[in-house]
VEXPA-88747 format. One record per residue: residue in three letters; residue number from 1; x negated, y negated, z of N, C-alpha, C in turn. Coordinates in steps of 0.02 Angstrom, whole numbers, plus 50000, padded with zeros to 5 digits. Layout:
 code pos  n.c1  n.c2  n.c3 ca.c1 ca.c2 ca.c3  c.c1  c.c2  c.c3
  ALA NUM     X     Y     Z     X     Y     Z     X     Y     Z
...
This chain:
 code pos  n.c1  n.c2  n.c3 ca.c1 ca.c2 ca.c3  c.c1  c.c2  c.c3
  UNK   1 45147 44697 55201 45079 44705 55224 45083 44664 55140
  UNK   2 44988 44625 55147 45009 44564 55092 44944 44596 55064
  UNK   3 44911 44614 55017 44843 44598 54981 44805 44532 54985
  UNK   4 44757 44478 55018 44722 44441 54995 44707 44421 54924
  UNK   5 44708 44365 54885 44718 44351 54832 44641 44345 54783
  UNK   6 44604 44370 54774 44523 44388 54749 44505 44308 54692
  UNK   7 44478 44243 54751 44499 44185 54698 44443 44157 54680
  UNK   8 44352 44207 54712 44346 44190 54667 44321 44225 54577
  UNK   9 44369 44302 54583 44361 44339 54511 44401 44273 54469
  UNK  10 44461 44257 54491 44532 44230 54474 44483 44147 54454
  UNK  11 44455 44111 54484 44387 44040 54466 44373 44060 54437
  UNK  12 44307 44123 54424 44264 44119 54394 44277 44148 54312
  UNK  13 44347 44202 54314 44378 44184 54211 44388 44134 54181
  UNK  14 44422 44079 54258 44470 44043 54203 44395 43998 54187
  UNK  15 44335 43984 54218 44311 43951 54203 44263 43960 54165
  UNK  16 44241 44030 54145 44214 44057 54103 44236 44072 54046
  UNK  17 44344 44067 54057 44329 44065 53987 44360 44000 53944
  UNK  18 44357 43937 54007 44383 43882 53952 44297 43869 53908
  UNK  19 44253 43901 53937 44159 43878 53912 44182 43916 53867
  UNK  20 44191 43968 53877 44203 44021 53785 44240 43986 53722
  UNK  21 44304 43975 53763 44356 43931 53729 44310 43888 53683
  UNK  22 44290 43822 53733 44252 43788 53705 44191 43777 53659
  UNK  23 44158 43828 53657 44106 43868 53606 44122 43914 53553
  UNK  24 44182 43945 53548 44225 43963 53507 44217 43911 53446
  UNK  25 44275 43869 53484 44303 43788 53451 44249 43769 53413
  UNK  26 44188 43765 53440 44133 43733 53411 44108 43757 53368
  UNK  27 44114 43833 53341 44087 43850 53287 44147 43842 53217
  UNK  28 44174 43807 53231 44235 43793 53174 44264 43709 53200
  UNK  29 44239 43701 53226 44253 43615 53237 44234 43593 53296
  UNK  30 44182 43529 53272 44169 43471 53317 44176 43408 53286
  UNK  31 44188 43364 53366 44205 43295 53341 44192 43251 53318
  UNK  32 44081 43272 53279 44049 43269 53237 44000 43312 53204
  UNK  33 43979 43300 53173 43936 43351 53110 43848 43339 53181
  UNK  34 43855 43383 53208 43801 43418 53263 43725 43381 53255
  UNK  35 43693 43399 53202 43639 43381 53179 43632 43309 53107
  UNK  36 43682 43262 53122 43695 43237 53082 43689 43166 53101
  UNK  37 43615 43154 53089 43585 43070 53153 43622 43015 53109
  UNK  38 43645 42973 53151 43651 42867 53122 43624 42853 53173
  UNK  39 43544 42791 53143 43504 42766 53204 43545 42706 53217
  UNK  40 43635 42675 53175 43648 42626 53178 43710 42639 53281
  UNK  41 43707 42704 53279 43722 42733 53326 43707 42758 53388
  UNK  42 43636 42741 53406 43590 42774 53434 43585 42763 53497
  UNK  43 43567 42796 53554 43598 42789 53620 43640 42759 53662
  UNK  44 43713 42760 53604 43749 42739 53653 43810 42763 53689
  UNK  45 43821 42721 53738 43837 42774 53789 43944 42777 53805
  UNK  46 43928 42830 53833 44008 42875 53827 44076 42832 53789
  UNK  47 44097 42823 53770 44165 42790 53734 44225 42823 53702
  UNK  48 44241 42788 53685 44314 42829 53647 44309 42876 53595
  UNK  49 44219 42812 53547 44232 42880 53468 44194 42930 53482
  UNK  50 44126 42911 53530 44103 42968 53562 44083 42965 53647
  UNK  51 44132 42996 53682 44159 43063 53725 44110 43047 53789
  UNK  52 44056 43100 53769 43987 43079 53795 43931 43055 53781
  UNK  53 43935 42998 53728 43890 42954 53706 43848 42983 53626
  UNK  54 43774 42952 53601 43742 42962 53577 43672 42991 53605
  UNK  55 43634 43013 53553 43571 43030 53580 43505 42983 53548
  UNK  56 43451 42986 53546 43417 42949 53513 43399 42943 53446
  UNK  57 43423 43003 53417 43436 42991 53341 43511 42958 53308
  UNK  58 43556 42942 53357 43620 42941 53347 43670 42988 53331
  UNK  59 43639 43037 53363 43679 43116 53358 43741 43118 53427
  UNK  60 43807 43142 53418 43858 43143 53459 43855 43187 53508
  UNK  61 43860 43187 53552 43824 43235 53610 43865 43285 53631
  UNK  62 43945 43266 53636 43993 43328 53657 43974 43372 53572
  UNK  63 43964 43357 53519 43956 43400 53479 43916 43416 53480
  UNK  64 43856 43431 53534 43747 43438 53520 43787 43478 53598
  UNK  65 43823 43492 53628 43852 43532 53686 43862 43574 53661
  UNK  66 43921 43577 53634 43943 43620 53611 43910 43677 53563
  UNK  67 43888 43642 53499 43854 43677 53477 43796 43728 53515
  UNK  68 43756 43678 53569 43712 43708 53622 43753 43748 53657
  UNK  69 43798 43755 53688 43807 43800 53741 43834 43859 53694
  UNK  70 43847 43870 53631 43852 43924 53621 43787 43974 53573
  UNK  71 43743 43916 53584 43662 43958 53553 43630 43973 53611
  UNK  72 43648 43940 53685 43613 43976 53744 43668 44033 53750
  UNK  73 43740 44039 53754 43787 44125 53773 43754 44137 53709
  UNK  74 43742 44133 53674 43713 44201 53604 43647 44251 53628
  UNK  75 43628 44169 53643 43554 44222 53687 43544 44254 53766
  UNK  76 43600 44221 53778 43612 44263 53838 43617 44342 53824
  UNK  77 43707 44346 53772 43731 44394 53772 43682 44430 53759
  UNK  78 43655 44437 53688 43611 44482 53668 43527 44502 53702
  UNK  79 43523 44457 53764 43464 44474 53802 43486 44515 53843
  UNK  80 43561 44506 53879 43599 44561 53941 43595 44619 53865
  UNK  81 43634 44634 53836 43663 44708 53789 43597 44741 53795
  UNK  82 43522 44690 53789 43490 44718 53777 43466 44770 53824
  UNK  83 43462 44718 53901 43434 44741 53957 43508 44803 53963
  UNK  84 43543 44799 53972 43601 44839 53994 43595 44903 53962
  UNK  85 43607 44913 53900 43589 44980 53843 43533 45014 53884
  UNK  86 43486 44990 53890 43422 45039 53888 43426 45021 53973
  UNK  87 43408 44964 54007 43417 45003 54079 43469 45063 54093
  UNK  88 43547 45060 54114 43593 45105 54089 43546 45189 54092
  UNK  89 43507 45171 54003 43512 45226 53968 43458 45276 54041
  UNK  90 43409 45206 54059 43350 45237 54082 43355 45282 54153
  UNK  91 43385 45202 54202 43424 45236 54235 43488 45271 54280
  UNK  92 43513 45289 54237 43551 45354 54217 43501 45415 54210
  UNK  93 43452 45423 54178 43407 45485 54177 43382 45495 54249
  UNK  94 43357 45449 54279 43301 45454 54336 43354 45461 54416
  UNK  95 43386 45456 54400 43451 45448 54448 43483 45499 54452
  UNK  96 43494 45548 54386 43526 45615 54393 43498 45668 54417
  UNK  97 43431 45661 54364 43372 45729 54366 43322 45700 54397
  UNK  98 43321 45633 54396 43249 45671 54465 43181 45676 54454
  UNK  99 43144 45675 54475 43085 45735 54506 43045 45701 54450
  UNK 100 43012 45730 54402 42927 45682 54394 42960 45643 54348
  UNK 101 43002 45645 54307 43061 45578 54260 43055 45528 54278
  UNK 102 43091 45560 54369 43088 45481 54388 43036 45451 54425
  UNK 103 42981 45498 54410 42926 45470 54438 42876 45429 54419
  UNK 104 42893 45457 54338 42836 45417 54300 42884 45356 54290
  UNK 105 42956 45345 54251 42985 45277 54222 42981 45233 54280
  UNK 106 43004 45253 54367 43023 45205 54387 42938 45169 54404
  UNK 107 42875 45181 54433 42807 45193 54416 42798 45131 54356
  UNK 108 42830 45158 54297 42815 45079 54213 42879 45025 54274
  UNK 109 42928 45061 54291 42964 44981 54282 42963 44949 54348
  UNK 110 42930 44972 54410 42890 44933 54456 42829 44873 54433
  UNK 111 42797 44922 54402 42734 44891 54351 42774 44819 54318
  UNK 112 42832 44829 54286 42866 44768 54295 42891 44704 54295
  UNK 113 42919 44728 54355 42947 44694 54426 42891 44651 54477
  UNK 114 42815 44668 54471 42786 44644 54518 42774 44573 54500
  UNK 115 42797 44579 54414 42784 44493 54395 42829 44451 54386
  UNK 116 42836 44391 54396 42906 44353 54409 42915 44342 54326
  UNK 117 42980 44373 54320 42985 44367 54247 43006 44315 54205
  UNK 118 43006 44242 54203 43014 44202 54191 42932 44192 54182
  UNK 119 42863 44188 54225 42795 44190 54198 42786 44249 54165
  UNK 120 42800 44294 54144 42805 44350 54112 42791 44328 54040
  UNK 121 42866 44308 54024 42921 44289 53989 42875 44217 53962
  UNK 122 42841 44182 53995 42794 44141 53956 42760 44147 53922
  UNK 123 42698 44199 53971 42657 44229 53912 42657 44239 53867
  UNK 124 42694 44304 53864 42712 44344 53822 42736 44317 53768
  UNK 125 42791 44254 53755 42828 44185 53689 42760 44174 53677
  UNK 126 42700 44152 53726 42644 44112 53695 42601 44114 53658
  UNK 127 42602 44231 53670 42561 44261 53622 42616 44275 53542
  UNK 128 42664 44289 53563 42721 44297 53501 42727 44236 53463
  UNK 129 42745 44176 53506 42758 44128 53452 42857 44092 53465
  UNK 130 42872 44041 53499 42923 44037 53501 42984 44059 53455
  UNK 131 43056 44040 53471 43088 44053 53417 43134 44091 53463
  UNK 132 43227 44084 53428 43267 44101 53456 43267 44204 53471
  UNK 133 43256 44214 53422 43252 44280 53407 43197 44309 53442
  UNK 134 43124 44293 53452 43082 44308 53479 43103 44313 53588
  UNK 135 43157 44235 53603 43167 44229 53639 43248 44300 53690
  UNK 136 43246 44326 53646 43306 44351 53631 43288 44428 53668
  UNK 137 43212 44457 53640 43195 44502 53601 43140 44504 53693
  UNK 138 43121 44483 53709 43089 44455 53758 43139 44470 53827
  UNK 139 43173 44435 53844 43210 44417 53892 43236 44479 53888
  UNK 140 43256 44508 53854 43315 44592 53848 43250 44642 53859
  UNK 141 43173 44643 53862 43170 44699 53879 43144 44646 53982
  UNK 142 43143 44615 53986 43118 44613 54035 43198 44629 54095
  UNK 143 43237 44596 54076 43335 44637 54104 43303 44719 54118
  UNK 144 43263 44739 54051 43314 44826 54091 43259 44847 54134
  UNK 145 43217 44839 54174 43192 44846 54255 43259 44829 54295
  UNK 146 43273 44778 54294 43309 44736 54340 43401 44807 54332
  UNK 147 43442 44827 54279 43473 44860 54249 43457 44938 54259
  UNK 148 43394 44941 54262 43388 45048 54271 43380 45036 54372
  UNK 149 43345 44977 54367 43349 45027 54472 43406 45014 54496
  UNK 150 43449 44966 54473 43523 44978 54507 43543 45037 54477
  UNK 151 43563 45043 54438 43583 45098 54391 43558 45174 54422
  UNK 152 43495 45183 54437 43459 45236 54474 43504 45225 54554
  UNK 153 43483 45176 54582 43536 45216 54632 43583 45220 54625
  UNK 154 43651 45210 54597 43705 45247 54582 43705 45297 54584
  UNK 155 43676 45303 54499 43677 45353 54479 43648 45445 54556
  UNK 156 43606 45424 54596 43586 45470 54630 43621 45458 54681
  UNK 157 43674 45421 54706 43721 45418 54755 43762 45483 54745
  UNK 158 43789 45470 54675 43850 45474 54630 43836 45585 54613
  UNK 159 43759 45573 54605 43778 45656 54573 43735 45706 54666
  UNK 160 43776 45660 54719 43777 45737 54735 43839 45722 54776
  UNK 161 43903 45715 54731 43982 45696 54741 43990 45760 54727
  UNK 162 44063 45765 54759 44105 45859 54762 44140 45871 54640
  UNK 163 44158 45799 54661 44172 45823 54563 44116 45815 54511
  UNK 164 44084 45801 54545 44003 45804 54488 43975 45869 54486
  UNK 165 43993 45911 54575 43963 45982 54570 44003 45998 54549
  UNK 166 44075 46004 54546 44143 46049 54509 44117 46045 54442
  UNK 167 44108 45995 54403 44091 45977 54322 44007 46042 54304
  UNK 168 43979 46039 54372 43925 46065 54341 43923 46129 54349
  UNK 169 43970 46148 54396 43993 46213 54405 44013 46275 54356
  UNK 170 44087 46203 54356 44130 46229 54243 44099 46220 54199
  UNK 171 44016 46203 54200 43976 46217 54157 43977 46135 54103
  UNK 172 43992 46099 54099 43996 46044 54088 43930 46025 54069
  UNK 173 43905 45984 54026 43861 45967 53977 43831 45900 54033
  UNK 174 43784 45913 54050 43723 45851 54089 43763 45775 54055
  UNK 175 43734 45785 54007 43782 45703 53965 43835 45675 53950
  UNK 176 43864 45731 53978 43944 45717 53953 43961 45681 54039
  UNK 177 43935 45745 54099 43950 45712 54155 43933 45681 54192
  UNK 178 43848 45643 54147 43841 45570 54163 43874 45530 54150
  UNK 179 43875 45520 54067 43926 45442 54037 44014 45459 54054
  UNK 180 44036 45521 54066 44097 45547 54054 44121 45537 54109
  UNK 181 44083 45554 54173 44116 45566 54230 44082 45498 54273
  UNK 182 44048 45525 54285 43991 45457 54338 43996 45390 54304
  UNK 183 44016 45363 54248 43967 45315 54228 44027 45256 54214
  UNK 184 44093 45277 54227 44186 45256 54229 44165 45220 54329
  UNK 185 44145 45293 54377 44153 45249 54438 44084 45219 54495
  UNK 186 44056 45180 54430 43995 45154 54430 43999 45095 54385
  UNK 187 44059 45062 54354 44078 45010 54333 44069 44941 54353
  UNK 188 44104 44950 54414 44097 44880 54447 44061 44837 54457
  UNK 189 43980 44880 54479 43913 44880 54498 43901 44860 54437
  UNK 190 43901 44892 54381 43869 44893 54306 43909 44819 54286
  UNK 191 43961 44793 54298 44006 44720 54277 43956 44691 54296
  UNK 192 43968 44692 54396 43932 44620 54423 43847 44629 54410
  UNK 193 43828 44670 54390 43719 44672 54377 43738 44617 54296
  UNK 194 43791 44640 54261 43781 44614 54208 43820 44557 54211
  UNK 195 43856 44531 54238 43881 44450 54271 43829 44413 54286
  UNK 196 43783 44445 54318 43703 44426 54367 43664 44419 54320
  UNK 197 43658 44433 54250 43619 44456 54218 43611 44390 54153
  UNK 198 43686 44391 54156 43707 44308 54134 43641 44247 54170
  UNK 199 43689 44250 54221 43659 44192 54223 43603 44171 54224
  UNK 200 43555 44249 54250 43465 44251 54246 43452 44228 54173
  UNK 201 43505 44234 54126 43494 44239 54029 43499 44176 54021
  UNK 202 43553 44134 54056 43551 44049 54048 43486 44036 54072
  UNK 203 43466 44030 54136 43432 44005 54173 43360 44014 54126
  UNK 204 43327 44047 54130 43294 44090 54096 43298 44058 54010
  UNK 205 43359 44073 53959 43310 44000 53922 43342 43959 53921
  UNK 206 43371 43896 53957 43377 43848 53968 43292 43845 53981
  UNK 207 43236 43854 54052 43188 43847 54067 43134 43826 54007
  UNK 208 43116 43922 53958 43089 43896 53940 43104 43870 53860
  UNK 209 43142 43831 53836 43172 43787 53794 43136 43728 53806
  UNK 210 43155 43714 53906 43141 43640 53923 43066 43626 53915
  UNK 211 43036 43683 53938 42967 43698 53931 42924 43674 53855
  UNK 212 42981 43688 53809 42943 43694 53725 42924 43774 53715
  UNK 213 42933 43839 53732 42900 43888 53734 42971 43910 53687
  UNK 214 43051 43906 53702 43101 43945 53700 43141 43906 53598
  UNK 215 43170 43898 53612 43228 43885 53527 43198 43820 53505
  UNK 216 43174 43843 53445 43138 43761 53433 43161 43716 53398
  UNK 217 43139 43647 53376 43162 43597 53354 43207 43609 53284
  UNK 218 43196 43669 53264 43211 43672 53214 43281 43681 53186
  UNK 219 43302 43731 53264 43333 43781 53264 43381 43759 53282
  UNK 220 43458 43781 53271 43516 43762 53332 43498 43715 53371
  UNK 221 43550 43692 53406 43501 43641 53457 43540 43692 53515
  UNK 222 43514 43709 53594 43533 43737 53633 43519 43675 53690
  UNK 223 43557 43706 53754 43565 43651 53796 43499 43633 53817
  UNK 224 43450 43685 53833 43381 43714 53876 43335 43630 53799
  UNK 225 43329 43662 53745 43282 43593 53707 43329 43529 53706
  UNK 226 43409 43543 53710 43447 43471 53734 43410 43436 53816
  UNK 227 43389 43501 53851 43345 43420 53909 43264 43408 53891
  UNK 228 43251 43450 53878 43191 43447 53835 43187 43362 53795
  UNK 229 43229 43343 53753 43239 43290 53708 43241 43199 53742
  UNK 230 43297 43240 53798 43297 43191 53860 43270 43173 53886
  UNK 231 43224 43243 53921 43179 43175 53965 43139 43144 53963
  UNK 232 43125 43085 53891 43117 43028 53928 43158 42969 53882
  UNK 233 43203 42979 53912 43281 42958 53904 43311 42942 53984
  UNK 234 43311 42971 54043 43328 42985 54072 43364 42927 54109
  UNK 235 43317 42878 54100 43337 42806 54138 43372 42760 54094
  UNK 236 43373 42768 54039 43422 42723 53983 43486 42763 53941
  UNK 237 43461 42819 53965 43512 42850 53938 43520 42922 53975
  UNK 238 43563 42939 54055 43551 42966 54090 43609 43019 54053
  UNK 239 43652 43008 54038 43721 43050 53993 43705 43124 53930
  UNK 240 43629 43098 53911 43629 43148 53885 43608 43195 53925
  UNK 241 43563 43203 53961 43514 43243 54037 43591 43289 54040
  UNK 242 43609 43262 54073 43682 43272 54135 43723 43292 54079
  UNK 243 43744 43295 54021 43780 43329 53990 43773 43423 53991
  UNK 244 43666 43415 53936 43676 43464 53964 43661 43491 54028
  UNK 245 43635 43451 54059 43629 43502 54145 43706 43496 54164
  UNK 246 43755 43508 54150 43828 43522 54173 43848 43546 54162
  UNK 247 43815 43556 54092 43863 43638 54023 43827 43721 54063
  UNK 248 43770 43700 54090 43726 43755 54100 43728 43774 54187
  UNK 249 43747 43711 54221 43786 43727 54295 43850 43771 54308
  UNK 250 43891 43718 54242 43965 43769 54233 43980 43844 54219
  UNK 251 43920 43862 54175 43901 43911 54144 43876 43950 54185
  UNK 252 43838 43940 54225 43806 43989 54305 43864 44005 54347
  UNK 253 43912 43935 54354 43939 43930 54396 44025 43992 54372
  UNK 254 44056 43982 54335 44091 44065 54304 44049 44124 54311
  UNK 255 43994 44138 54298 43975 44208 54305 43954 44208 54375
  UNK 256 43940 44173 54421 43917 44183 54485 43983 44221 54521
  UNK 257 44030 44151 54509 44095 44188 54548 44115 44251 54505
  UNK 258 44126 44255 54467 44148 44311 54434 44108 44389 54468
  UNK 259 44027 44364 54460 44000 44436 54511 44032 44426 54563
  UNK 260 44032 44371 54621 44061 44393 54679 44150 44415 54677
  UNK 261 44145 44395 54612 44229 44424 54615 44209 44521 54604
  UNK 262 44196 44532 54563 44195 44601 54561 44162 44643 54607
  UNK 263 44150 44616 54648 44117 44631 54699 44159 44637 54785
  UNK 264 44213 44606 54776 44275 44595 54820 44328 44640 54849
  UNK 265 44298 44673 54922 44343 44690 54938 44408 44685 54972
  UNK 266 44457 44704 54959 44528 44675 54961 44553 44674 55050
  UNK 267 44558 44620 55087 44607 44629 55150 44645 44601 55153
  UNK 268 44706 44654 55205 44772 44663 55212 44793 44627 55264
  UNK 269 44854 44585 55276 44851 44554 55331 44957 44546 55310
  UNK 270 44978 44538 55384 45034 44564 55358 45081 44519 55344
  UNK 271 45147 44520 55307 45163 44451 55274 45220 44412 55353
  UNK 272 45227 44363 55342 45251 44319 55383 45328 44336 55421
  UNK 273 45346 44356 55448 45416 44354 55487 45460 44289 55473
  UNK 274 45516 44320 55419 45560 44260 55395 45620 44255 55472
  UNK 275 45631 44197 55507 45649 44172 55548 45730 44176 55529
  UNK 276 45782 44203 55569 45838 44215 55544 45878 44173 55576
  UNK 277 45942 44111 55531 45968 44069 55549 46012 44054 55626
  UNK 278 45985 44013 55639 46063 44033 55710 46133 44034 55697
  UNK 279 46159 44054 55731 46246 44062 55686 46281 43986 55739
  UNK 280 46310 43945 55680 46331 43898 55708 46388 43883 55750
């Protein structure tokens, strides 16, 4: 029997690995300084000197995409980390213990999920002000309910399993049961949720920056901010928007394939029989 390969996970890791590699390279080297303006070179089409062209200020688009992708991924990573850590703790407590604690925390969770996340983020950030740090904190808080709901469901399933009952009878502490026994058994679900969270965080950052309430013009470039800046030049210099939009799509595609791959259940198929050569 031969197991079918997990193509989603393979291609997702390749795409995400290449993206992260380009981002890491951008921290140490870019073809040009991303924020240096050259009015003599503004709105140049892609050429040998500028592979993705230049923007309305003469800045190299490829350099800005490398920097902007790093900013977007950094925001997504920190926001998902906040949501995953606190969501796992809340979901684990409610799913494992249940009872009154479960009712209180889940009602608070339902109150957050009653509103669209992006709309709620826009309302909050319009009050607190824009900026990279505010975007990270707000998105992280808004991701907590989704992680908490998923982890709660998995902990509720696992708490009645035999290995948990045996650990309780042996006097193992609740904290050790939750984070040493149960958590490793639901790690595939948690990792899949994290990959989906990265998708949502990239889209949220791009949407908020595109609407002008995310990363500010004086901060490091972000892909969403680049889309906003290129909006007025869609007909004359489309490479500006296409470069940022394609980068966002590639990042989302990579994480989406990883998420699908983590939920993959292998199938087995018989090996083809080799035909014996006929005797001459």
